[in-house]
N, C-alpha and C positions, 0 to 999 in steps of 0.2 A: 761601295758594295754594288754589285751587279743586281739587276732586277731578279734574275733566277735565284741568286743567293738570298735575297730578301724574302722571296716566296718560300724557299726551303726553310729559312730561319723561322718564319711565321708558322709553318706547319709543325716544326719541332716544338715551338713554344706552345702551340695549341695542345699537342700531346702532353707536354709537361704540365700544363694547367689541369689536365684531366688525370694526371698521375699514371699514364699508360704509355707503354713503349710501342712505337710503330710496329705493325705486323701485317703480313699479307694473309693473315688468318681469315677464314670464312665465318668465324664466330660472330654472332649478332653484334656484340659490343664493337668489334673492329670495323664491321661493315657500317654501323651507325656513325662511328667517328669519321671514317673516310667520306661518307655522304655529307655529313655536317660540315666538314672542312671544305669539301668541294663546293658546296653551296655558298659558304662564307667567302671563299676566294673568288667566286664568280662576279662579285662587284668590282674586283680589282684586276682580274686576269682573264685570259681566254682559255678555252677548254684544253688546248695543247699544253699550256703552261701548268695548268692545274693537274692534268694527267701526268705530266713529268714529275711534279712534286709529290704526287700520291702513288707513283709507280703503277698507274692505270692508263687505259686507253681513253682518248677524248670522248668516245661514245659512252663510257661509264660515267664520266663527268656530266654529260648531257642528261643521262638517266637520273643522276642525283638531283639535278635542278628541276627536271620535269616532275619528279615524285615528291618534291620538298613539301608542298602544302599538305598533301595526303599523309606524308610521314609525320608531320607536326601533329596532325589530328589523331592518327591511329597507331603509330608505331611506338609502343611503350618505351620510354627512356630517351627517345630521340630528341624531343624538345629540350630537355635539360642539357644534353650534350651540345646541341646546336647553340643554345644561349651562351654557354661557356666558350665554345670555340669561336663564335662570331665576334664576341667581345675581344678575345685574344687576337684574332686575325686583324680586326680593325685597329687595335692598339699598335700592332707591330707593322702593319703595311701602310696605313694612311700617311704617316709622316714621310716615309721613304718614297712612296710613289708621288706624293706632292713635290718633294724635292727633285725627283727626276723630271717632272713636268716643268718645274722652274728652270732647271738646267737646259732642257730642250728649248724652252721659250727664249732664254738668254742667248743660246746659240743662234736661233733664228733672228733675234734682234741684231746680234753682231753681224750676221750676213747681210741683213737689210741695210744696216748703217754703212757697211762697206760698199754695197751696191749704190747707195745714195751718194756717197763720197765720189765714187767712180763717175757717176752721171754728172755731178757738179763739176768735176775736173774736166770732163769731156765738153760740157757746155761752155766752161770758161775758155778752154782751148779753141773752140770754134769762134767765140767772140773775139779772141785775140788775133785770129787769122783774117778776120773780116774788117 
């Protein structure tokens, strides 16, 4: 599964956990859900990835994260939505993104081992000619 697919799946699962269908509506509930998902994803993704998953501009995502603390205090209903969404996002993304990091590290290790082997062979070849 690609990173973008994992992010989109996490967003769908967050909506499912809330029992709400994704919408571009400007109703308070939908705005709160998008803001909560955007903030929850910010630990795992950049603003461009989050914006693509939420069908929003990256500046909207930045706005969500900037206003998060204030929203938790003063925006009625937001805290409950955020708690549900953040748990769901963490559950869905953490394992996938850790596996991606492991895969990336394994690829780097393989390249370093190949470079090491090449250097050893070159060193051995130089010793044989002298």
